[in-house]
N, C-alpha and C positions, 0 to 999 in steps of 0.2 A: 340464445340469440347471438348471432355473430357480431363481431366488432363493426363490420361494415354496415350491417343493418341498423345498429344503434346510431351510428354517425349519420346515416341517411335520415332517420326519424328526427334527430335533433335539428338537422338542416331544414327539413320541412316545417318543423315547429317554429323555427326562427323566422323563416320566410312568411309564415302565416301571421305571426305577431307583428312583423314589419308592415304587412298589408293592412292589418286592422288599425294600426297606429296612423298610417297614411290616410285611411278612410275617415277616421275620427277627426283628424286635422282638417281635412277637406270639408267636412260637414260642420265645422265650428265646434267640435266636441271638446277641444282642449280648453284648459282653464284660462288661457291667455287670449281667447277668441275676441275679435273686435265686435262680434255680433251679440255679446252678452247683454242682458236686460239692464239698462242704466236707470230704470225707474221712470216715474211720470209725475208731472205737476198738474194741478187743476187751477185754471184761471177763470175767475168770474168776470164776465164781460157783458157788453150791451147787445150783441147780436148784430145782424145785418151787415152793411158795408164796413162798419167799424171793426167788428170782429174778423171779418174777412181780411181786412188790411193788416190787422195785428198778426193773424195767422201767416199770411203770405210773406210779410216783410220782417217779422220778428220771430215768431214761434217756429216756423219751418226751418229757417236757417240756424236757429239755436239748436234744434234737434239734430240737424245735419252735423253741426260742430261738436256736440256733446253726447249725443245718443240718448238724451233725456227726452221722453215724449211729452207732448203738451195736449191736455184735454180742456175744452172750453165748455163752460156752463153759462147759460144766459137767462135773463128774466126781463119781462117787459118794463118793469119799473127800475131797471138798472141793477148792478151787482151788489150794492150796499145792503138793501133790505134782506136779501137771502143770507148774506154774510152775517148780519146782525142776529138773525134768527138762529143760525147755526151756533154762534157764540153764546147766545142766551141759553140754548138747549145743551151746550157743552158737547155738541156732536159736529165738530168742524171737519169738513172734507175739502174745503176751498184752501188753496195755498196763496194765490196772488189775486189782488183786486186790480182791475185794469181800467185806469182812467175814469175815476169817479170821485165825488166829494167824500173824502175819507174821514172828515171831522166827526161824524157820528160814531164811527168805529174807534176813533181816538178817545172820544168821551167815554165810551163803554170799556175802555182798556182792552180792546180786542186786537190791537195791532202790535206786532213785534218790533222792538227797536232795531234800527239798522246797525249791523256789526261795524266795529271801528274800521276794519279794512275796507269795507264797502263805502263807509262815509268818506274815506280818503279818496276813493274813486270818484264819488260824487263831486268832491271839491276840485279834483283834477280835470274833470271832463265837462262839467255842467255850469250853467249860469249861476250867478250869485243868488243865494237864498233858495236854491233848488231843494234842499233838505229842510223839511218843516217838522218841528217837534220831535226830531230824532227818529221819526217813523214813516214820514210821507215824502216821497220824491215827486216833485211837481212834474206832471206829464199829462198830455192830452187836454190841455186847457183850451176850451172853445167858448167864447162869450156868447151870450144870448143878445140878439140885436133885432132891429126892425128891418124887414125885407119887404119891398114894395114892387109889385108888377106894374111898371110904368106903361105897359101896353094896355092896361085896364084902368089905371088911375091917372087922372089929369094932374093932380098935385099930391105928391107923396108926403106923408108925415115923416119928419126927420128926428123927432125925439118923443119922450113919453107924453108930454103935455099935448103935443099935436096928435099923437096916436089916440088920445082920449077925445079929441075934437072931431067927432064923426061928421059934423055938419060942414066944418071948414075944410076937412080933408076926407071926403066920402070914399067908401070902399069897404068891401066885406072884410071883417076883421077875424084874426085868429091869434090865440095866445098859447104858448107851449104849456102843457099840463105838468110842468116841473114846479113843485111847490115853491122852492126858494126863489126861482127866477121870476115867477108871477108876482110874488110878494115884493121883490125889489123893484119891479117895474111899477107896481102900484104906489110904492113909497116915492119913487121919482116923480110919478105923475101928480102926487099930492104936494110936491114942492120940496122934498127933502134933498139937500145938496149932497154931492158925491162923497165929500169928506166925512159926512156923518154916517155913511153906509159902509165905509172901509173899516171903521171901528165903531160898531153900532152905537150911535148916540142919538137915539130917537125915543121919545116918550110913547109908550104903548104901541110899538111898531106893528105888531100883528093886527090889532084892532084897526089901526090907521090904514094899513094895506088892504084889509078886507073891505073896509068902508069904501075905499076908492075903487076896488075891483067890482063892487056891487053896482057902481054907477055905469060901468061899461058892459057888464055881463049880458044884457039883452042884445047887444050888438055883436057878440062873439059867435061866429058860425062854426068854429072848430076849436077843440082843445087837444091837439095832437100831443101824444106823449113821446113815443120813440122817434129817433132820427128819421127813419123811413116814412113814418106817418106825417112828419112835418114836411118832408119833401113832397109827398103825395098831395097834401092839402094845397100847396102852392101850384104844383104842376098840373093837377087835375082841375084847377079853377074853383075849388071849394072856397078859397079865400083869395083876396087880392093884396092884403096887407097883413103881415104876421110878425109876431115877436117870437122868433125861433132861434135855435142854435146856429151859430155862424157856419159850422160844418155842414148843416142841413141846407142853409141858404146858398152856400157855395156850390153844393151838388145840384140844387135846383136851378142855379144860374146857368149851368151847362146846357140845360134844356130850354131856359127862358133867358136869352142873352140880355134882354132889357130889364131884368130884375135888378133893382137898385138896393144896395145895402147901406144902412145908416148906422154910424158908430156912436153918436153922442150919448145915447142912453144904454149903450152896451154894458153888460155886467158879466164878470166871470168870478169863479170861486178860487181863492188863493190856496185852498186845501184840496184841490183836485189833483190826483196823481196815482202813482203806483204804491202799493203797500203789501206787506206779507202778514197773514193772520198769526196772531200770537200762538195759537194752538194748531198751526198748520202741520199736517202729517208729514209733509216733505219740505220742511222749512229751509234746510241747507240748499236743496236744489232750487227752491223758489228764489232765494237770494242770488244763486248762481245765474238764474235767468235775468234778473234785474241788472246784475253786473254785466252780462253779455249785452244787454240793451244799451247801457251807458257807454260801453266801449265800441259801439258800432254807430257812429253818428250818421253815416249814410243810410243805414236802415231806418233810423229815427226820421230822417228827412223824407223818406218815401211815405211814411205814415203821415207826416205833416202835410206833404203835398197832396196826397190823395184824400185827406179828410179835413184839411183846413184847421189843423190843430197845432198848438204850440208844444214843442218837446224840449227837454232840458239841455240838449247839447249846445255848447257855446259856439260850435262850428256850423250851425244850421245854415247860415247865409251862403256858405260855400257850395251847398248842394241844392239850393232852391232857385227856381226861376223867379224873375221879378214879379210875374203874375201870381205865383203861389205865395210869395212873401207878402203881397198886398192883402191876402186873405187872413193874415195872422194878426192877433190883437196888438203885437208889438209895433206894428206899422201905423198905428192910429193913436191919437191923443184923446184923453178924456174917458178912456174905458175904465169902468169902476171895478176895483177888486173887492168884491163883497166879503164881508166878515165871515169867513168859513167856520171859524171856531164858535162864533155866536150861533150860526145855523146848527152846528152839531149839538150845542148845549140846549137848544130850543126846538129840536126837530120834532119831538112828540107833540108839543103845543102847535107847531106849524102844521103838522099833518092833520091834527084834529080840527083846526080852524079851516084848513083847505077842504077836507072831506065834507064838513058841514056846508061850506060855500058851494062846492061843485055839484052836489047831489041835486 
């Protein structure tokens, strides 16, 4: 083989290698490619408009910024029951719990403590008391309140006692099928003051609530559970007066402008928020998602405005219209912060009593 031939072959080989390298880089084959898989987190959520808002305003922008994908799983009774079941069976696939009462998971030792650096972010970005028991970040608080269609009802009930007075305040009734909310409404109707509900100070509260609920049970035309069903019950005319989530009532009001919302017997849970499962398979990425949420107050505000939910950012008022702010519990006096830790500790007894009552 001549010297010129050898040089020609070497040149061809070099060009070929250069072309291959260029093609690999163009296809993302290099080790430094921006398209590499950054993993995925699983968020347990409520479904419907709530999850849609979370996806559009939080999850999708988070993925765009970090490359970490987000998958949602939903359940009709909310995200906590399925998370508890996974924890009990030691087969956890959920990473983040999205906007639910997390006290039962706290009681079951199924939540991961917030890392110190993230706790500092909470302190820097959020309202006082946003971090609860080192594991729950207050988020998506929506009280349960009385909504009344003034187009159908001459005189609307404004509190729990009046809600029970179907003769003085006639109208087809509905109560949300959320165990804790129904119980606290019953306790208020029985005369328990708000202060005794914030740190449960009631003798035999479950029996007392059930006894009061039995009085009005024949008048209840609907027991809607999910947010979408609560909206439908009002909008479709199944009920005229309902004790439902404020976020559902706000959405229904868009279609029934004369829907009146009454806050004196409104109740929310102090332990509603975001949390990460103790055995989450993608725990680091899960906390990264929560950190992203905390550092993006405008994104939080979009969720608050679309759903009527309280979010933890201390800058919320900068991004909300006065109309949206009016739908938040912080704009109203007398809203009861139900003892979420008591609810978590007594959840099994509450559910047994509720199931026996509702059947």
